[in-house]
LOBAKOL-983733 format. One record per residue: residue in three letters; x, y, z of N, C-alpha, C, O in turn. Coordinates in Angstrom, 2 decimals. Atoms other than C-alpha are relative to their C-alpha. Example, Ala and Ser with C-alpha at 12.3 -4.5 7.8 and 13.67 -1.06 7.14 Angstrom:
<atoms>
+-----+---------+---------+---------+---------+---------+---------+---------+---------+---------+---------+---------+---------+
|   r |     n.x |     n.y |     n.z |    ca.x |    ca.y |    ca.z |     c.x |     c.y |     c.z |     o.x |     o.y |     o.z |
+-----+---------+---------+---------+---------+---------+---------+---------+---------+---------+---------+---------+---------+
| ALA |    0.89 |   -1.19 |    0.00 |   12.30 |   -4.50 |    7.80 |    0.90 |    1.20 |    0.00 |    1.94 |    1.18 |    0.66 |
| SER |   -0.82 |   -1.19 |   -0.06 |   13.67 |   -1.06 |    7.14 |   -0.77 |    1.09 |    0.73 |   -0.26 |    2.20 |    0.90 |
+-----+---------+---------+---------+---------+---------+---------+---------+---------+---------+---------+---------+---------+
</atoms>
This chain:
<atoms>
+-----+---------+---------+---------+---------+---------+---------+---------+---------+---------+---------+---------+---------+
|   r |     n.x |     n.y |     n.z |    ca.x |    ca.y |    ca.z |     c.x |     c.y |     c.z |     o.x |     o.y |     o.z |
+-----+---------+---------+---------+---------+---------+---------+---------+---------+---------+---------+---------+---------+
| MET |    0.46 |   -0.52 |    1.25 |   63.74 |   15.81 |    5.12 |   -0.31 |   -1.52 |   -0.96 |    0.58 |   -2.24 |   -1.41 |
| VAL |    0.60 |    0.92 |    0.69 |   61.56 |   13.18 |    3.33 |    0.34 |   -0.42 |   -1.26 |    0.38 |   -1.60 |   -1.59 |
| LYS |   -0.36 |   -0.17 |    1.44 |   62.52 |   13.96 |   -0.17 |    1.56 |   -0.63 |   -0.15 |    1.92 |   -1.48 |   -0.97 |
| TYR |   -1.35 |    0.39 |    0.23 |   66.13 |   13.53 |    0.37 |    0.02 |   -1.57 |    0.43 |    0.73 |   -2.27 |   -0.29 |
| ARG |   -0.01 |    1.11 |   -0.72 |   65.63 |   10.33 |    2.37 |   -0.73 |   -1.12 |   -1.39 |   -0.32 |   -2.26 |   -1.62 |
| PHE |    0.53 |    0.82 |    0.97 |   63.43 |    8.96 |   -0.62 |    1.09 |    0.03 |   -1.34 |    1.26 |   -0.91 |   -2.11 |
| GLU |   -0.86 |   -0.13 |    1.26 |   65.91 |   10.15 |   -3.28 |    0.91 |   -0.75 |    0.26 |    1.35 |   -1.41 |   -0.68 |
| LYS |   -1.51 |    0.83 |   -0.32 |   68.89 |    8.39 |   -1.44 |   -0.44 |   -1.77 |   -0.18 |    0.26 |   -2.67 |   -0.64 |
| GLU |    0.46 |    1.31 |    0.46 |   66.79 |    5.24 |   -1.61 |   -0.02 |   -0.51 |   -1.23 |    0.40 |   -1.62 |   -1.56 |
| VAL |    0.01 |    0.26 |    1.72 |   66.24 |    5.34 |   -5.29 |    1.37 |    0.01 |   -0.54 |    1.75 |   -0.66 |   -1.51 |
| LEU |   -1.46 |   -0.02 |    0.38 |   69.77 |    6.19 |   -5.51 |    0.63 |   -1.50 |   -0.04 |    1.10 |   -2.22 |   -0.91 |
| ASP |   -0.76 |    1.33 |   -0.27 |   70.92 |    3.26 |   -3.73 |   -0.38 |   -1.32 |   -0.61 |    0.39 |   -2.22 |   -0.94 |
| LEU |    0.60 |    1.04 |    0.97 |   68.43 |    0.93 |   -5.42 |    0.75 |    0.16 |   -1.44 |    1.31 |   -0.85 |   -1.86 |
| THR |   -0.58 |   -0.24 |    1.30 |   69.83 |    2.27 |   -8.80 |    1.17 |   -0.62 |   -0.10 |    1.29 |   -1.37 |   -1.07 |
| ARG |   -1.50 |    0.24 |   -0.30 |   73.55 |    1.53 |   -7.75 |   -0.23 |   -1.63 |    0.29 |    0.48 |   -2.46 |   -0.29 |
| LYS |   -0.12 |    1.40 |   -0.20 |   72.52 |   -1.84 |   -6.42 |   -0.38 |   -0.77 |   -1.25 |    0.41 |   -1.66 |   -1.55 |
| ILE |    0.39 |    0.51 |    1.21 |   70.92 |   -2.98 |   -9.51 |    0.96 |   -0.11 |   -1.12 |    1.18 |   -1.10 |   -1.82 |
| LEU |   -1.04 |   -0.14 |    0.88 |   73.51 |   -1.67 |  -11.58 |    1.31 |   -1.14 |    0.07 |    1.86 |   -1.82 |   -0.79 |
| ASN |   -0.77 |    0.97 |   -0.58 |   75.76 |   -3.63 |   -9.55 |    0.18 |   -1.54 |   -0.55 |    1.13 |   -2.20 |   -0.96 |
| GLU |    0.42 |    1.45 |    0.41 |   74.01 |   -6.87 |  -10.29 |    0.15 |   -0.27 |   -1.46 |   -0.02 |   -1.40 |   -1.92 |
| TYR |   -0.17 |    0.29 |    1.37 |   74.68 |   -6.30 |  -13.95 |    1.48 |    0.53 |   -0.40 |    1.70 |    0.83 |   -1.57 |
| ASN |   -1.49 |   -0.34 |    0.10 |   78.49 |   -5.34 |  -13.63 |    0.50 |   -0.91 |   -0.99 |    0.91 |   -0.48 |   -2.07 |
| ASN |   -0.75 |    0.54 |    0.91 |   79.72 |   -8.34 |  -15.18 |   -0.54 |   -0.01 |   -1.43 |    0.25 |    0.17 |   -2.36 |
| ARG |    0.94 |   -0.22 |    1.30 |   76.96 |   -8.33 |  -18.13 |    0.66 |    1.32 |   -0.84 |    1.21 |    1.43 |   -1.93 |
| ILE |   -0.67 |   -1.63 |    0.65 |   78.01 |   -4.58 |  -18.72 |    1.25 |   -0.18 |   -0.29 |    1.54 |    0.21 |   -1.42 |
| ALA |   -1.51 |    0.22 |    0.25 |   81.71 |   -5.48 |  -18.59 |    0.18 |   -0.96 |   -1.24 |    1.10 |   -0.78 |   -2.03 |
| ALA |   -0.71 |    0.75 |    1.10 |   81.69 |   -8.20 |  -21.07 |   -0.61 |    0.69 |   -1.20 |   -0.14 |    0.42 |   -2.31 |
| GLN |    0.39 |   -0.57 |    1.53 |   79.87 |   -6.24 |  -23.71 |    1.06 |    1.48 |   -0.04 |    0.82 |    2.31 |   -0.91 |
| LYS |   -0.82 |   -0.96 |    0.19 |   82.82 |   -3.56 |  -23.02 |   -0.79 |    1.25 |    0.13 |   -0.62 |    2.14 |   -0.70 |
| LEU |    0.69 |   -1.32 |   -0.45 |   80.47 |   -0.86 |  -21.44 |    0.26 |    0.46 |    1.38 |    0.67 |   -0.27 |    2.27 |
| ARG |   -0.18 |   -0.41 |   -1.33 |   80.65 |    1.24 |  -18.62 |   -1.19 |    1.08 |    0.16 |   -1.76 |    1.71 |   -0.73 |
| PHE |    1.28 |   -1.15 |   -0.33 |   78.01 |    3.48 |  -16.79 |    0.40 |    0.91 |    0.90 |    1.31 |    0.69 |    1.71 |
| GLU |   -0.11 |   -0.99 |   -1.08 |   77.71 |    6.71 |  -14.93 |   -1.35 |    0.17 |    0.21 |   -2.24 |    0.16 |   -0.64 |
| VAL |    1.20 |   -0.49 |   -0.64 |   75.04 |    7.57 |  -12.47 |   -0.02 |    1.49 |    0.39 |    0.75 |    1.91 |    1.25 |
| ILE |   -0.10 |   -1.53 |   -0.34 |   74.20 |   11.40 |  -12.39 |   -1.32 |    0.00 |    0.81 |   -2.33 |   -0.62 |    0.48 |
| GLY |    1.14 |   -0.45 |   -0.61 |   71.92 |   12.71 |   -9.74 |   -0.25 |   -0.39 |    1.22 |    0.71 |   -1.02 |    1.66 |
| PRO |    1.33 |   -0.82 |    0.46 |   69.48 |   13.24 |   -8.25 |    0.39 |    1.51 |   -0.41 |    1.03 |    2.27 |    0.32 |
| LYS |   -0.13 |   -1.64 |    0.28 |   69.57 |   16.68 |  -10.04 |   -1.45 |    0.64 |    0.15 |   -2.46 |    0.06 |   -0.26 |
| SER |    1.29 |   -0.38 |   -0.63 |   66.82 |   18.71 |   -8.75 |   -0.18 |    1.53 |   -0.32 |    0.80 |    2.26 |   -0.46 |
| VAL |    0.37 |   -1.33 |   -0.05 |   65.00 |   22.01 |   -9.13 |   -0.61 |    0.43 |    1.49 |   -1.76 |    0.08 |    1.73 |
| LYS |    0.76 |    0.00 |   -1.35 |   64.30 |   23.11 |   -5.40 |   -0.94 |    1.13 |    0.34 |   -0.75 |    2.10 |    1.08 |
| ASP |    1.16 |   -0.98 |   -0.44 |   61.13 |   24.86 |   -5.34 |   -1.07 |   -0.79 |    0.74 |   -1.59 |   -1.75 |    0.16 |
| ASP |    0.88 |    1.04 |   -0.85 |   58.84 |   23.34 |   -2.58 |   -1.07 |   -0.45 |   -0.66 |   -1.15 |   -1.68 |   -0.74 |
| GLU |    0.96 |    0.39 |    0.82 |   55.73 |   23.33 |   -4.69 |    0.04 |   -0.76 |   -1.12 |   -0.76 |   -1.66 |   -1.39 |
| SER |   -0.34 |    0.97 |    1.23 |   57.29 |   22.04 |   -7.87 |    1.04 |   -0.60 |   -0.09 |    1.57 |   -0.85 |   -1.18 |
| TYR |   -1.43 |    0.95 |   -0.24 |   60.28 |   20.11 |   -6.47 |    0.02 |   -1.02 |   -0.95 |   -0.94 |   -1.78 |   -1.08 |
| THR |    0.13 |    1.18 |    0.92 |   61.33 |   17.80 |   -9.11 |    1.64 |   -0.12 |   -0.09 |    2.55 |    0.71 |   -0.14 |
| SER |   -1.44 |    0.96 |    0.28 |   64.35 |   15.47 |   -9.47 |   -0.16 |   -1.01 |   -0.78 |   -1.18 |   -1.66 |   -0.97 |
| GLU |   -0.59 |    1.26 |    0.89 |   65.95 |   13.05 |  -11.67 |    1.09 |   -0.52 |    0.00 |    2.04 |    0.14 |    0.43 |
| ILE |   -1.02 |    0.59 |   -0.20 |   68.29 |   10.48 |  -11.98 |    0.53 |   -0.46 |   -1.48 |   -0.33 |   -0.99 |   -2.17 |
| GLU |   -0.39 |    0.56 |    1.34 |   70.46 |    9.58 |  -15.37 |    0.86 |   -0.76 |    0.14 |    1.87 |   -0.55 |    0.82 |
| ILE |   -1.33 |    0.96 |    0.26 |   72.34 |    6.63 |  -16.24 |    0.55 |   -0.07 |   -1.32 |   -0.25 |   -0.48 |   -2.15 |
| LEU |   -0.62 |   -0.18 |    0.96 |   74.65 |    7.02 |  -18.95 |    0.79 |   -1.07 |   -0.24 |    1.59 |   -1.49 |    0.60 |
| PHE |   -0.66 |    1.14 |    0.63 |   75.93 |    4.32 |  -20.93 |    1.23 |    0.20 |   -1.09 |    0.97 |    0.77 |   -2.15 |
| PHE |   -1.15 |   -0.27 |    0.79 |   79.55 |    4.36 |  -22.57 |    0.48 |   -1.26 |   -0.84 |    0.55 |   -2.27 |   -0.13 |
| ASN |   -0.68 |    0.96 |    0.68 |   81.02 |    1.96 |  -25.35 |    1.42 |    0.73 |   -0.75 |    1.30 |    1.38 |   -1.79 |
| ASN |   -1.11 |   -0.69 |    0.41 |   84.68 |    3.21 |  -25.95 |    0.00 |    1.41 |    0.22 |    0.45 |    2.17 |   -0.63 |
| GLY |    0.16 |   -1.59 |   -0.44 |   84.16 |    6.50 |  -24.49 |   -1.29 |    0.78 |   -0.93 |   -1.53 |    1.99 |   -0.82 |
| THR |    1.27 |   -0.46 |    0.59 |   81.07 |    7.09 |  -26.64 |   -1.23 |   -0.20 |    0.78 |   -1.48 |   -1.30 |    1.26 |
| MET |    1.47 |    0.38 |   -0.81 |   77.54 |    7.58 |  -24.89 |   -0.54 |   -0.71 |   -1.14 |   -0.45 |   -0.30 |   -2.30 |
| ILE |    0.93 |    0.84 |    0.88 |   75.48 |    4.88 |  -26.51 |   -1.42 |    0.02 |    0.27 |   -2.26 |   -0.15 |   -0.62 |
| ASP |    1.37 |    0.05 |   -0.47 |   72.38 |    5.08 |  -24.37 |    0.02 |    0.89 |    1.11 |    1.10 |    1.28 |    1.55 |
| ILE |    0.23 |   -0.72 |   -1.10 |   70.80 |    7.15 |  -21.52 |   -1.42 |   -0.25 |    0.47 |   -2.45 |   -0.07 |   -0.18 |
| LEU |    1.32 |    0.33 |   -0.74 |   68.20 |    6.07 |  -18.91 |   -0.35 |    1.20 |    0.86 |    0.38 |    1.48 |    1.81 |
| GLU |    0.25 |   -1.03 |   -1.34 |   66.53 |    9.02 |  -17.01 |   -1.50 |   -0.16 |    0.44 |   -2.43 |   -0.39 |   -0.34 |
| PHE |    1.21 |   -0.04 |   -0.50 |   63.73 |    9.06 |  -14.74 |   -0.07 |    1.11 |    0.98 |    0.86 |    1.68 |    1.54 |
| PHE |    0.26 |   -0.91 |   -1.41 |   62.01 |   11.29 |  -12.25 |   -0.15 |   -0.75 |    1.14 |   -0.59 |   -1.90 |    1.22 |
| VAL |    0.11 |    0.79 |   -1.37 |   62.19 |   10.55 |   -8.73 |   -1.13 |    0.80 |    0.95 |   -1.81 |    0.36 |    1.88 |
| PHE |    1.21 |   -1.29 |   -0.36 |   59.90 |   13.77 |   -7.92 |   -0.41 |    0.54 |   -0.98 |    0.36 |    0.45 |   -1.93 |
| ARG |    0.64 |   -0.62 |    1.02 |   57.68 |   15.62 |  -10.16 |   -1.05 |    1.02 |    0.85 |   -2.01 |    0.56 |    1.48 |
| HIS |    1.13 |   -0.95 |   -0.50 |   55.74 |   18.76 |   -8.86 |   -0.19 |   -0.39 |    1.59 |   -1.27 |   -0.47 |    2.17 |
| GLY |    0.09 |    0.13 |   -1.62 |   56.57 |   18.05 |   -5.17 |   -0.44 |   -1.33 |    0.42 |   -0.75 |   -1.52 |    1.60 |
| LYS |    0.53 |    0.93 |   -0.22 |   55.54 |   14.78 |   -5.46 |    0.75 |   -1.52 |   -0.47 |    1.00 |   -1.61 |   -1.68 |
| PRO |   -0.61 |    1.10 |    0.64 |   57.25 |   11.06 |   -5.78 |   -0.84 |   -0.47 |   -1.07 |   -2.07 |   -0.50 |   -1.08 |
| ILE |    0.58 |    0.36 |    1.20 |   56.79 |    9.78 |   -9.15 |   -0.61 |   -1.64 |   -0.15 |   -1.60 |   -2.05 |   -0.76 |
| GLU |    0.53 |    1.44 |   -0.21 |   56.58 |    6.02 |   -8.36 |    0.52 |   -0.45 |    1.40 |    1.30 |    0.13 |    2.16 |
| GLY |   -0.67 |    0.57 |   -1.21 |   57.05 |    3.73 |   -5.60 |    1.18 |   -0.83 |   -0.46 |    1.35 |   -1.02 |   -1.66 |
| LEU |   -1.07 |    0.66 |    0.36 |   60.27 |    1.62 |   -5.33 |   -0.06 |   -1.10 |   -0.69 |    0.94 |   -1.37 |   -1.35 |
| ASP |    0.20 |    1.05 |    0.58 |   58.91 |   -1.43 |   -6.65 |   -0.21 |    0.40 |   -1.57 |    0.31 |   -0.33 |   -2.42 |
| LYS |    0.48 |   -0.42 |    1.38 |   57.68 |    0.22 |   -9.90 |    1.74 |    0.63 |   -0.65 |    2.23 |    0.24 |   -1.71 |
| ILE |   -1.41 |   -0.53 |    0.24 |   61.30 |    2.11 |  -10.11 |    0.88 |   -1.28 |   -0.29 |    1.50 |   -1.35 |   -1.36 |
| LYS |   -0.77 |    1.35 |    0.19 |   63.01 |   -1.45 |   -9.72 |   -0.36 |   -0.50 |   -1.11 |    0.54 |   -0.70 |   -1.93 |
| ASN |    0.30 |    0.81 |    1.22 |   61.17 |   -3.07 |  -12.38 |    0.21 |    0.72 |   -1.17 |    0.59 |    0.10 |   -2.16 |
| TRP |   -0.37 |   -0.78 |    1.14 |   61.56 |   -0.37 |  -14.75 |    1.52 |    0.00 |   -0.17 |    1.99 |   -0.06 |   -1.31 |
| LEU |   -1.34 |   -0.08 |    0.19 |   65.21 |   -0.23 |  -14.03 |    0.40 |   -1.50 |   -0.81 |    1.03 |   -1.54 |   -1.87 |
| TYR |   -0.21 |    1.23 |    0.53 |   65.37 |   -4.00 |  -14.71 |   -0.25 |   -0.24 |   -1.36 |    0.53 |   -0.87 |   -2.08 |
| ASP |    0.46 |   -0.02 |    1.49 |   63.49 |   -3.69 |  -17.99 |    0.86 |    0.92 |   -0.63 |    1.32 |    0.48 |   -1.68 |
| SER |   -0.67 |   -0.75 |    0.77 |   65.45 |   -0.66 |  -19.03 |    1.43 |   -0.50 |   -0.27 |    1.89 |   -0.49 |   -1.41 |
| ILE |   -1.06 |    0.45 |    0.21 |   68.61 |   -2.03 |  -18.47 |    0.26 |   -1.35 |   -1.00 |    1.24 |   -1.49 |   -1.73 |
| GLU |   -0.14 |    1.10 |    0.81 |   68.11 |   -5.26 |  -20.17 |   -0.20 |    0.39 |   -1.45 |    0.28 |   -0.31 |   -2.35 |
| ASP |    0.48 |   -0.60 |    1.46 |   66.85 |   -3.34 |  -23.29 |    1.42 |    0.77 |   -0.44 |    1.57 |    0.82 |   -1.66 |
| VAL |   -0.84 |   -0.70 |   -0.06 |   70.04 |   -1.34 |  -22.98 |    1.27 |   -1.01 |   -0.74 |    1.95 |   -0.81 |   -1.74 |
| LEU |   -0.77 |    1.10 |    0.43 |   72.05 |   -4.69 |  -23.10 |   -0.04 |   -0.65 |   -1.16 |    0.87 |   -1.05 |   -1.88 |
| SER |    0.35 |    0.65 |    1.39 |   70.24 |   -6.08 |  -25.78 |    0.22 |    0.68 |   -1.42 |    0.58 |    0.10 |   -2.44 |
| LYS |   -0.02 |   -0.68 |    1.06 |   70.19 |   -3.42 |  -28.14 |    1.64 |    0.43 |   -0.40 |    1.97 |    0.78 |   -1.53 |
| ASN |   -1.36 |    0.26 |    0.34 |   74.22 |   -3.38 |  -27.62 |    0.71 |   -0.93 |   -0.61 |    1.86 |   -0.79 |   -1.04 |
| LYS |   -0.46 |    1.30 |    0.14 |   74.52 |   -6.86 |  -28.45 |    0.04 |    0.23 |   -1.77 |    1.00 |   -0.16 |   -2.44 |
| ASN |   -0.03 |   -0.32 |    1.36 |   73.52 |   -5.70 |  -32.11 |    0.48 |    1.04 |   -0.89 |    0.12 |    1.29 |   -2.04 |
| ILE |   -0.61 |   -0.76 |    0.48 |   75.82 |   -3.11 |  -32.49 |    1.27 |   -0.36 |   -0.51 |    1.98 |    0.49 |   -1.06 |
+-----+---------+---------+---------+---------+---------+---------+---------+---------+---------+---------+---------+---------+
</atoms>
């Protein structure tokens, strides 16, 4: 199943990138939770997404969510997802400095 292999690659990439940020996330007293991929299993319109929830003292302060598949097709390649994740995590950390 090509879909599931690609979803696993995206999930592995997501976790790898978040692990690169572990020290900075911890320094801001944040924690994160990865949810997904959540999917609707209809072959023609198969859709899946991953969510990353960020918490500060048990309160959710931000959420990143992105489609892996939409309408049966991958939404982006791994490089674009990787770049988006780096930019988006930087944005979360930057915003949290101002709280």
